[in-house]
Steps between C-alpha positions, in 0.01 A plus 500: 500500500397711197201372304347610176114511499480443120700177500369158582602410843466180727151593619387534141621160421368337815152628391544300174596167652299180496491295813777274363725800462475535116381814331129513440327588171371854545142566410513825309192665635599841381538389149292655225444351155708743282341396175509832327890505476489158336274627213737753357710404206854628573751609243845679523478870517665660187694771696838469671374480858194304444250771403291456187440751221212455266303688239137563544261604210330838596291567195377337178481661160168557345417399133367752255161464326588562138344528153647513139780736446523593867836517673570334835698663770779287667415393864697330766462343841680629812680316761685554832777323676451418866708323750418275796729463803584208726514438870748307709426320831734308734463316817798362697500261789780327695531238766769445758738244348511313831126437495534365140789265604305375806193429278696275278281358221213739594702808423395500129133458602528800736629716221240369258222585742633850561537541121131417446398762747724763328377406150138527608558839667664620186231358276227683695695824478550459131123426453416820700728700272339343189179669610606810694864571436567850398842606366409867517449470876790261563765473219602161631163351428345384175185664378215263549157504347302730733694820438456452125121457526420755761321785324151488385566773238836374376595356169421147608175591681292282268673195668405622850158408643394718790285290721378791709628443850540812724633340823847376604458131466565485119656238281558426122475220256750482218502339162847470348575373136844348526694474190786633283460882413208505740582440865807315608795488742869581456827426660862618439703372209711205577302389802200278557145585608355401838603507861842360547675351803884517554696316764789732596660247736688564809646846594624685801237742641682772691352779711633708784392213737730252331496231225307195412479271197167486331339312206332759278249487219316754292174522304478747217276609219547756219229580248211713393196512287418654168151616404564565126130503405280640784183380318592147641459602862155561647436622849163490695565735787304668789338169601329544843611179686238547779216526255609191306552301806143596634350319213212747469421543137258774581786744608570777257867418503442133436698347208418187307856360464438267209362790298799700598736226374315488181532872449877486582545213249352695218759774549780276374547559124616160406475192729678282244829690531542465877460287807230689698482456887272655756641592842306567814553445868344230718209693601404597143555146376270357773239763427521429124440131569209572724331740252555252208324236709223696652446807293554413136336222315708237348804603716564828315756348271711382799653153458791294655736362243846354475752775419882430520426171681288650771129549552439872467187715504431637142270760369420449141820302449718763681665382821432676818784505746518604858747795579484612858755766426184689381391688815166597632616850610573656165476877457202602277585535141367823357 
């Protein structure tokens, strides 16, 4: 009998059954909290296939100091048009229709459980692309934040803090100012933002081994991000994870994290025009809390406040969110 390894089979279902034979609620131990994706304001891309074209100011005119009877030369600003692309992701899954029929009322629950796993897998992949995606290396990807802030002598170098690591266990902390004409998400015209689920129903699956009827669904996402004003993204890179975890403030590579967040905050031109959010992985968030408690008087500006209905760590009124898509094996930024 031919089998397909990527399709739910009888053994998969048996592993999900409660003692009474009904489907159990699955504890999603692999889930990560994909909070970064939810923070982006999404708008329709203004190009035919979802891309977004925008104009960016590249220089400002300078006034002339004048006296009586002195002429003034005309001046002008300059601008450039740029375009951001989108990425598309799909995940398909199917179940033998005979299993669905035999499960009766539990069939919908089985599909819902499998949908949750596919949505989470896609959300984690999107979160990774939001940080590290690089359209220049893979044209099917979006361009995330890291490739844009990866040069200590580039145009946006003033918004990159080099924390001095020299090893291979490096990570970053990000500060993103979400808002229109600043940093936002895009999706194709005529569609909706977010991860979508579509039930395709029953179909005949035919291979050289024969035929079977399956029930099929797909999860898909199409979108991208626009960094229209790079001044509203700040990266602290080359953070030596092992040094921070050692909690030895006499080490030459030690970093006082509350001080670092304060420096990053001051890089944003206008806090009133955006929704700023810090992002760091679990390790950095744990070490920040430890430092604020043990190393810095008065908590170092770190508080816990209600934000969007949840208790969230805050640094001087800016929420701090855990993003485990940020790795601890980053290549050194130079």
